[in-house]
Biopython code that builds the backbone (N, CA, C, O; Angstrom):
import numpy as np
from Bio.PDB.StructureBuilder import StructureBuilder

atoms = [
    (1, "MET", "N", (0.846, -1.260, 0.022)),
    (1, "MET", "CA", (0.017, 0.009, 0.006)),
    (1, "MET", "C", (0.882, 1.259, -0.005)),
    (1, "MET", "O", (1.819, 1.394, 0.782)),
    (2, "LYS", "N", (0.570, 2.117, -0.861)),
    (2, "LYS", "CA", (1.369, 3.421, -0.979)),
    (2, "LYS", "C", (1.078, 4.135, 0.317)),
    (2, "LYS", "O", (-0.011, 4.012, 0.878)),
    (3, "ALA", "N", (2.173, 4.972, 0.849)),
    (3, "ALA", "CA", (2.058, 5.676, 2.069)),
    (3, "ALA", "C", (1.022, 6.796, 1.910)),
    (3, "ALA", "O", (0.433, 7.216, 2.907)),
    (4, "VAL", "N", (0.780, 7.296, 0.681)),
    (4, "VAL", "CA", (-0.147, 8.366, 0.639)),
    (4, "VAL", "C", (-1.562, 8.130, 1.159)),
    (4, "VAL", "O", (-2.305, 9.059, 1.477)),
    (5, "TRP", "N", (-1.893, 6.857, 1.229)),
    (5, "TRP", "CA", (-3.151, 6.485, 1.857)),
    (5, "TRP", "C", (-3.294, 6.742, 3.371)),
    (5, "TRP", "O", (-4.391, 6.803, 3.927)),
    (6, "LEU", "N", (-2.019, 6.901, 4.049)),
    (6, "LEU", "CA", (-1.962, 6.947, 5.387)),
    (6, "LEU", "C", (-1.629, 8.475, 5.783)),
    (6, "LEU", "O", (-1.639, 8.822, 6.964)),
    (7, "LYS", "N", (-1.344, 9.335, 4.775)),
    (7, "LYS", "CA", (-0.992, 10.656, 4.985)),
    (7, "LYS", "C", (-1.997, 11.453, 5.905)),
    (7, "LYS", "O", (-3.183, 11.545, 5.590)),
    (8, "GLY", "N", (-1.513, 11.996, 6.992)),
    (8, "GLY", "CA", (-2.443, 12.745, 7.789)),
    (8, "GLY", "C", (-3.067, 11.897, 8.899)),
    (8, "GLY", "O", (-3.765, 12.422, 9.766)),
    (9, "HIS", "N", (-2.824, 10.634, 8.871)),
    (9, "HIS", "CA", (-3.311, 9.703, 9.863)),
    (9, "HIS", "C", (-2.360, 9.059, 10.642)),
    (9, "HIS", "O", (-2.602, 7.955, 11.129)),
    (10, "THR", "N", (-1.145, 9.716, 10.837)),
    (10, "THR", "CA", (-0.052, 9.059, 11.395)),
    (10, "THR", "C", (0.260, 9.583, 12.845)),
    (10, "THR", "O", (1.358, 9.389, 13.368)),
    (11, "LYS", "N", (-0.753, 10.250, 13.460)),
    (11, "LYS", "CA", (-0.504, 10.905, 14.759)),
    (11, "LYS", "C", (-0.387, 9.810, 15.817)),
    (11, "LYS", "O", (0.353, 9.974, 16.787)),
    (12, "SER", "N", (-1.105, 8.694, 15.648)),
    (12, "SER", "CA", (-1.098, 7.612, 16.581)),
    (12, "SER", "C", (-1.173, 6.356, 15.842)),
    (12, "SER", "O", (-1.710, 6.291, 14.737)),
    (13, "THR", "N", (-0.615, 5.307, 16.466)),
    (13, "THR", "CA", (-0.688, 4.029, 15.800)),
    (13, "THR", "C", (-2.134, 3.498, 15.646)),
    (13, "THR", "O", (-2.425, 2.727, 14.732)),
    (14, "GLU", "N", (-2.991, 3.908, 16.519)),
    (14, "GLU", "CA", (-4.350, 3.568, 16.466)),
    (14, "GLU", "C", (-5.021, 4.124, 15.284)),
    (14, "GLU", "O", (-5.700, 3.374, 14.583)),
    (15, "THR", "N", (-4.889, 5.428, 14.982)),
    (15, "THR", "CA", (-5.477, 6.047, 13.892)),
    (15, "THR", "C", (-4.939, 5.641, 12.514)),
    (15, "THR", "O", (-5.620, 5.646, 11.488)),
    (16, "LYS", "N", (-3.593, 5.274, 12.597)),
    (16, "LYS", "CA", (-2.906, 4.806, 11.347)),
    (16, "LYS", "C", (-3.461, 3.387, 10.943)),
    (16, "LYS", "O", (-3.729, 3.090, 9.779)),
    (17, "GLU", "N", (-3.608, 2.534, 12.029)),
    (17, "GLU", "CA", (-3.993, 1.190, 11.637)),
    (17, "GLU", "C", (-5.543, 1.266, 11.352)),
    (17, "GLU", "O", (-6.022, 0.435, 10.580)),
    (18, "ALA", "N", (-6.313, 2.173, 11.905)),
    (18, "ALA", "CA", (-7.735, 2.272, 11.467)),
    (18, "ALA", "C", (-7.749, 2.737, 10.065)),
    (18, "ALA", "O", (-8.536, 2.184, 9.296)),
    (19, "ARG", "N", (-7.014, 3.640, 9.649)),
    (19, "ARG", "CA", (-7.022, 4.117, 8.285)),
    (19, "ARG", "C", (-6.600, 3.021, 7.383)),
    (19, "ARG", "O", (-7.238, 2.824, 6.349)),
    (20, "ARG", "N", (-5.494, 2.234, 7.715)),
    (20, "ARG", "CA", (-5.023, 1.086, 7.006)),
    (20, "ARG", "C", (-6.166, 0.104, 6.717)),
    (20, "ARG", "O", (-6.320, -0.378, 5.595)),
    (21, "ALA", "N", (-6.893, -0.155, 7.662)),
    (21, "ALA", "CA", (-8.055, -1.167, 7.605)),
    (21, "ALA", "C", (-9.066, -0.628, 6.744)),
    (21, "ALA", "O", (-9.605, -1.341, 5.898)),
    (22, "GLU", "N", (-9.379, 0.650, 6.906)),
    (22, "GLU", "CA", (-10.427, 1.251, 5.950)),
    (22, "GLU", "C", (-10.065, 1.220, 4.511)),
    (22, "GLU", "O", (-10.904, 0.944, 3.653)),
    (23, "VAL", "N", (-8.743, 1.518, 4.215)),
    (23, "VAL", "CA", (-8.255, 1.440, 2.782)),
    (23, "VAL", "C", (-8.249, 0.015, 2.387)),
    (23, "VAL", "O", (-8.636, -0.257, 1.251)),
    (24, "LEU", "N", (-7.861, -0.926, 3.176)),
    (24, "LEU", "CA", (-7.843, -2.297, 2.776)),
    (24, "LEU", "C", (-9.263, -2.823, 2.452)),
    (24, "LEU", "O", (-9.432, -3.749, 1.660)),
    (25, "ALA", "N", (-10.311, -2.175, 3.116)),
    (25, "ALA", "CA", (-11.586, -2.651, 2.835)),
    (25, "ALA", "C", (-12.084, -2.218, 1.456)),
    (25, "ALA", "O", (-13.096, -2.720, 0.966)),
    (26, "TYR", "N", (-11.359, -1.276, 0.833)),
    (26, "TYR", "CA", (-11.679, -0.878, -0.560)),
    (26, "TYR", "C", (-11.113, -1.827, -1.571)),
    (26, "TYR", "O", (-11.308, -1.581, -2.761)),
    (27, "ARG", "N", (-10.429, -2.893, -1.216)),
    (27, "ARG", "CA", (-9.745, -3.676, -2.159)),
    (27, "ARG", "C", (-10.681, -4.290, -3.265)),
    (27, "ARG", "O", (-10.298, -4.338, -4.434)),
    (28, "ASN", "N", (-11.770, -4.704, -2.922)),
    (28, "ASN", "CA", (-12.703, -5.191, -4.137)),
    (28, "ASN", "C", (-13.045, -4.135, -5.024)),
    (28, "ASN", "O", (-13.062, -4.418, -6.222)),
    (29, "ALA", "N", (-13.339, -2.908, -4.657)),
    (29, "ALA", "CA", (-13.566, -1.747, -5.508)),
    (29, "ALA", "C", (-12.312, -1.413, -6.250)),
    (29, "ALA", "O", (-12.433, -1.114, -7.438)),
    (30, "PHE", "N", (-11.215, -1.424, -5.747)),
    (30, "PHE", "CA", (-10.008, -1.255, -6.476)),
    (30, "PHE", "C", (-9.700, -2.279, -7.498)),
    (30, "PHE", "O", (-9.262, -1.996, -8.613)),
    (31, "ASP", "N", (-9.939, -3.457, -7.089)),
    (31, "ASP", "CA", (-9.738, -4.564, -8.169)),
    (31, "ASP", "C", (-10.625, -4.331, -9.288)),
    (31, "ASP", "O", (-10.219, -4.448, -10.444)),
    (32, "ALA", "N", (-11.915, -3.981, -8.983)),
    (32, "ALA", "CA", (-12.939, -3.725, -10.158)),
    (32, "ALA", "C", (-12.522, -2.463, -11.044)),
    (32, "ALA", "O", (-12.716, -2.391, -12.258)),
    (33, "LEU", "N", (-11.915, -1.468, -10.251)),
    (33, "LEU", "CA", (-11.477, -0.271, -10.956)),
    (33, "LEU", "C", (-10.223, -0.741, -11.876)),
    (33, "LEU", "O", (-10.204, -0.422, -13.064)),
    (34, "ARG", "N", (-9.315, -1.407, -11.374)),
    (34, "ARG", "CA", (-8.245, -1.827, -12.180)),
    (34, "ARG", "C", (-8.607, -2.482, -13.421)),
    (34, "ARG", "O", (-8.045, -2.192, -14.477)),
    (35, "GLU", "N", (-9.627, -3.453, -13.329)),
    (35, "GLU", "CA", (-10.057, -4.157, -14.520)),
    (35, "GLU", "C", (-10.620, -3.174, -15.512)),
    (35, "GLU", "O", (-10.368, -3.333, -16.706)),
    (36, "VAL", "N", (-11.385, -2.145, -15.092)),
    (36, "VAL", "CA", (-12.027, -1.239, -16.046)),
    (36, "VAL", "C", (-10.894, -0.395, -16.653)),
    (36, "VAL", "O", (-10.894, -0.149, -17.859)),
    (37, "LEU", "N", (-9.897, 0.065, -15.805)),
    (37, "LEU", "CA", (-8.802, 0.887, -16.330)),
    (37, "LEU", "C", (-7.995, 0.157, -17.480)),
    (37, "LEU", "O", (-7.604, 0.712, -18.507)),
    (38, "ASN", "N", (-7.810, -1.152, -17.155)),
    (38, "ASN", "CA", (-6.962, -1.959, -18.063)),
    (38, "ASN", "C", (-7.732, -2.342, -19.272)),
    (38, "ASN", "O", (-7.153, -2.693, -20.300)),
    (39, "LYS", "N", (-9.100, -2.280, -19.166)),
    (39, "LYS", "CA", (-9.970, -2.666, -20.388)),
    (39, "LYS", "C", (-10.272, -1.451, -21.181)),
    (39, "LYS", "O", (-10.122, -1.458, -22.403)),
    (40, "GLU", "N", (-10.711, -0.363, -20.512)),
    (40, "GLU", "CA", (-11.228, 0.765, -21.328)),
    (40, "GLU", "C", (-10.319, 1.942, -21.489)),
    (40, "GLU", "O", (-10.571, 2.813, -22.323)),
    (41, "PHE", "N", (-9.182, 1.995, -20.650)),
    (41, "PHE", "CA", (-8.203, 3.043, -20.720)),
    (41, "PHE", "C", (-6.820, 2.513, -20.935)),
    (41, "PHE", "O", (-5.931, 2.586, -20.086)),
    (42, "ARG", "N", (-6.689, 1.967, -22.136)),
    (42, "ARG", "CA", (-5.356, 1.300, -22.514)),
    (42, "ARG", "C", (-4.375, 2.330, -22.820)),
    (42, "ARG", "O", (-4.676, 3.459, -23.208)),
    (43, "LYS", "N", (-3.149, 1.887, -22.627)),
    (43, "LYS", "CA", (-2.076, 2.766, -22.957)),
    (43, "LYS", "C", (-2.010, 3.203, -24.363)),
    (43, "LYS", "O", (-2.355, 2.412, -25.241)),
    (44, "LYS", "N", (-1.575, 4.459, -24.678)),
    (44, "LYS", "CA", (-1.553, 4.903, -26.015)),
    (44, "LYS", "C", (-0.216, 4.547, -26.676)),
    (44, "LYS", "O", (0.850, 4.609, -26.064)),
    (45, "GLU", "N", (-0.322, 4.190, -27.888)),
    (45, "GLU", "CA", (0.919, 3.833, -28.619)),
    (45, "GLU", "C", (1.778, 4.978, -28.899)),
    (45, "GLU", "O", (1.347, 6.131, -28.903)),
    (46, "ASN", "N", (3.122, 4.633, -29.156)),
    (46, "ASN", "CA", (4.113, 5.664, -29.463)),
    (46, "ASN", "C", (3.724, 6.217, -30.929)),
    (46, "ASN", "O", (3.231, 5.507, -31.805)),
    (47, "VAL", "N", (3.985, 7.426, -31.048)),
    (47, "VAL", "CA", (3.817, 8.103, -32.360)),
    (47, "VAL", "C", (5.030, 7.960, -33.213)),
    (47, "VAL", "O", (6.127, 8.392, -32.861)),
    (48, "ARG", "N", (4.808, 7.332, -34.366)),
    (48, "ARG", "CA", (5.926, 6.831, -35.190)),
    (48, "ARG", "C", (5.846, 7.635, -36.587)),
    (48, "ARG", "O", (6.652, 7.385, -37.484)),
    (49, "ASP", "N", (4.969, 8.486, -36.715)),
    (49, "ASP", "CA", (4.742, 9.208, -37.893)),
    (49, "ASP", "C", (5.510, 10.568, -37.914)),
    (49, "ASP", "O", (4.959, 11.656, -37.748)),
    (50, "TYR", "N", (6.882, 10.379, -38.142)),
    (50, "TYR", "CA", (7.806, 11.622, -37.900)),
    (50, "TYR", "C", (7.675, 12.672, -38.968)),
    (50, "TYR", "O", (8.203, 13.776, -38.838)),
    (51, "ASP", "N", (6.941, 12.316, -40.072)),
    (51, "ASP", "CA", (6.744, 13.322, -41.131)),
    (51, "ASP", "C", (5.630, 14.175, -40.860)),
    (51, "ASP", "O", (5.497, 15.190, -41.543)),
    (52, "THR", "N", (4.739, 13.878, -39.878)),
    (52, "THR", "CA", (3.648, 14.777, -39.538)),
    (52, "THR", "C", (4.116, 15.981, -38.625)),
    (52, "THR", "O", (4.868, 15.847, -37.660)),
    (53, "PRO", "N", (3.612, 17.083, -39.025)),
    (53, "PRO", "CA", (3.999, 18.330, -38.199)),
    (53, "PRO", "C", (3.533, 18.027, -36.790)),
    (53, "PRO", "O", (2.486, 17.417, -36.572)),
    (54, "ASN", "N", (4.334, 18.468, -35.850)),
    (54, "ASN", "CA", (4.007, 18.394, -34.401)),
    (54, "ASN", "C", (3.873, 17.081, -33.847)),
    (54, "ASN", "O", (3.238, 16.918, -32.805)),
    (55, "TRP", "N", (4.450, 16.070, -34.492)),
    (55, "TRP", "CA", (4.417, 14.590, -33.981)),
    (55, "TRP", "C", (4.878, 14.565, -32.627)),
    (55, "TRP", "O", (4.365, 13.774, -31.836)),
    (56, "GLU", "N", (5.892, 15.432, -32.234)),
    (56, "GLU", "CA", (6.475, 15.341, -30.958)),
    (56, "GLU", "C", (5.466, 15.721, -29.860)),
    (56, "GLU", "O", (5.402, 15.107, -28.795)),
    (57, "TYR", "N", (4.738, 16.690, -30.153)),
    (57, "TYR", "CA", (3.614, 17.071, -29.060)),
    (57, "TYR", "C", (2.613, 15.930, -28.820)),
    (57, "TYR", "O", (2.120, 15.686, -27.719)),
    (58, "LYS", "N", (2.371, 15.290, -29.894)),
    (58, "LYS", "CA", (1.396, 14.095, -29.790)),
    (58, "LYS", "C", (2.135, 12.976, -28.929)),
    (58, "LYS", "O", (1.483, 12.295, -28.139)),
    (59, "GLN", "N", (3.428, 12.807, -29.084)),
    (59, "GLN", "CA", (4.147, 11.856, -28.316)),
    (59, "GLN", "C", (4.192, 12.249, -26.904)),
    (59, "GLN", "O", (3.964, 11.384, -26.058)),
    (60, "ILE", "N", (4.478, 13.539, -26.526)),
    (60, "ILE", "CA", (4.483, 14.048, -25.335)),
    (60, "ILE", "C", (3.059, 13.772, -24.664)),
    (60, "ILE", "O", (3.021, 13.226, -23.562)),
    (61, "ALA", "N", (1.966, 14.122, -25.282)),
    (61, "ALA", "CA", (0.686, 13.800, -24.740)),
    (61, "ALA", "C", (0.533, 12.330, -24.347)),
    (61, "ALA", "O", (0.148, 11.971, -23.234)),
    (62, "ASN", "N", (0.873, 11.485, -25.375)),
    (62, "ASN", "CA", (0.774, 10.021, -25.085)),
    (62, "ASN", "C", (1.562, 9.646, -23.913)),
    (62, "ASN", "O", (1.111, 8.871, -23.070)),
    (63, "ASN", "N", (2.744, 10.178, -23.829)),
    (63, "ASN", "CA", (3.576, 9.767, -22.581)),
    (63, "ASN", "C", (3.007, 10.221, -21.335)),
    (63, "ASN", "O", (2.984, 9.464, -20.365)),
    (64, "GLU", "N", (2.522, 11.458, -21.277)),
    (64, "GLU", "CA", (1.765, 11.931, -20.138)),
    (64, "GLU", "C", (0.558, 11.140, -19.676)),
    (64, "GLU", "O", (0.336, 10.886, -18.492)),
    (65, "TYR", "N", (-0.213, 10.766, -20.700)),
    (65, "TYR", "CA", (-1.394, 9.950, -20.491)),
    (65, "TYR", "C", (-1.028, 8.555, -19.886)),
    (65, "TYR", "O", (-1.648, 8.084, -18.933)),
    (66, "ASN", "N", (-0.034, 7.957, -20.468)),
    (66, "ASN", "CA", (0.483, 6.725, -20.043)),
    (66, "ASN", "C", (0.982, 6.820, -18.611)),
    (66, "ASN", "O", (0.636, 5.982, -17.779)),
    (67, "ALA", "N", (1.746, 7.775, -18.332)),
    (67, "ALA", "CA", (2.261, 8.036, -16.998)),
    (67, "ALA", "C", (1.175, 8.314, -15.915)),
    (67, "ALA", "O", (1.340, 7.927, -14.758)),
    (68, "ALA", "N", (0.177, 8.922, -16.272)),
    (68, "ALA", "CA", (-0.958, 9.136, -15.370)),
    (68, "ALA", "C", (-1.657, 7.886, -15.139)),
    (68, "ALA", "O", (-2.008, 7.571, -14.002)),
    (69, "LEU", "N", (-1.881, 7.143, -16.170)),
    (69, "LEU", "CA", (-2.507, 5.772, -15.968)),
    (69, "LEU", "C", (-1.704, 4.806, -15.071)),
    (69, "LEU", "O", (-2.207, 4.066, -14.225)),
    (70, "ASP", "N", (-0.453, 4.903, -15.349)),
    (70, "ASP", "CA", (0.431, 4.054, -14.463)),
    (70, "ASP", "C", (0.345, 4.462, -13.009)),
    (70, "ASP", "O", (0.225, 3.622, -12.117)),
    (71, "ASP", "N", (0.409, 5.819, -12.771)),
    (71, "ASP", "CA", (0.324, 6.279, -11.395)),
    (71, "ASP", "C", (-1.052, 5.826, -10.738)),
    (71, "ASP", "O", (-1.117, 5.374, -9.595)),
    (72, "LEU", "N", (-2.068, 5.984, -11.522)),
    (72, "LEU", "CA", (-3.494, 5.461, -10.931)),
    (72, "LEU", "C", (-3.374, 4.039, -10.638)),
    (72, "LEU", "O", (-3.798, 3.642, -9.553)),
    (73, "LEU", "N", (-2.814, 3.160, -11.525)),
    (73, "LEU", "CA", (-2.932, 1.698, -11.318)),
    (73, "LEU", "C", (-1.883, 1.453, -9.984)),
    (73, "LEU", "O", (-2.197, 0.623, -9.131)),
    (74, "LYS", "N", (-0.816, 2.116, -9.888)),
    (74, "LYS", "CA", (0.064, 1.870, -8.706)),
    (74, "LYS", "C", (-0.694, 2.416, -7.501)),
    (74, "LYS", "O", (-0.568, 1.794, -6.447)),
    (75, "LEU", "N", (-1.433, 3.455, -7.525)),
    (75, "LEU", "CA", (-2.053, 3.904, -6.305)),
    (75, "LEU", "C", (-3.112, 2.917, -5.825)),
    (75, "LEU", "O", (-3.252, 2.795, -4.608)),
    (76, "ILE", "N", (-3.868, 2.204, -6.649)),
    (76, "ILE", "CA", (-4.900, 1.406, -6.262)),
    (76, "ILE", "C", (-4.387, -0.087, -5.997)),
    (76, "ILE", "O", (-5.105, -0.950, -5.492)),
    (77, "ASP", "N", (-3.153, -0.280, -6.369)),
    (77, "ASP", "CA", (-2.511, -1.616, -5.980)),
    (77, "ASP", "C", (-2.104, -1.686, -4.530)),
    (77, "ASP", "O", (-1.061, -1.156, -4.145)),
    (78, "LEU", "N", (-2.850, -2.282, -3.790)),
    (78, "LEU", "CA", (-2.627, -2.281, -2.313)),
    (78, "LEU", "C", (-1.478, -3.275, -1.909)),
    (78, "LEU", "O", (-1.066, -3.309, -0.750)),
    (79, "ASN", "N", (-0.973, -4.080, -2.897)),
    (79, "ASN", "CA", (0.115, -4.972, -2.723)),
    (79, "ASN", "C", (1.411, -4.324, -2.777)),
    (79, "ASN", "O", (2.370, -4.841, -2.203)),
    (80, "LEU", "N", (1.530, -3.173, -3.454)),
    (80, "LEU", "CA", (2.856, -2.525, -3.651)),
    (80, "LEU", "C", (3.287, -1.833, -2.352)),
    (80, "LEU", "O", (2.473, -1.350, -1.565)),
    (81, "LYS", "N", (4.549, -1.815, -2.184)),
    (81, "LYS", "CA", (5.318, -1.111, -1.019)),
    (81, "LYS", "C", (5.655, 0.266, -1.597)),
    (81, "LYS", "O", (5.962, 0.402, -2.781)),
    (82, "ASP", "N", (5.590, 1.296, -0.716)),
    (82, "ASP", "CA", (6.015, 2.570, -1.149)),
    (82, "ASP", "C", (7.447, 2.747, -1.104)),
    (82, "ASP", "O", (7.949, 3.815, -1.456)),
]
sb = StructureBuilder()
sb.init_structure("model")
sb.init_model(0)
sb.init_chain("A")
sb.init_seg("    ")
for serial, (resi, resn, name, xyz) in enumerate(atoms, 1):
    if name == "N":
        sb.init_residue(resn, " ", resi, " ")
    sb.init_atom(name, np.array(xyz, "f"), 0.0, 1.0, " ", f" {name:<3s}", serial, name[0])
structure = sb.get_structure()
């Protein structure tokens, strides 16, 4: 689980553990969300049409989209360590 889920809940071990349990209870929803993201929001392909004007801007947009998608998938993967 990424540490961001516990941010602001670290004043005591009790509140931290309560927050951890709360987030872990979302596991089924996160698993369903991961399936939707993997199915409906696939990574965008690299732009290989170098003769098209501004191809590099399209590639930058694709890279940013793919990075944001990766960040979301990592955030909802409760098995990852921060």
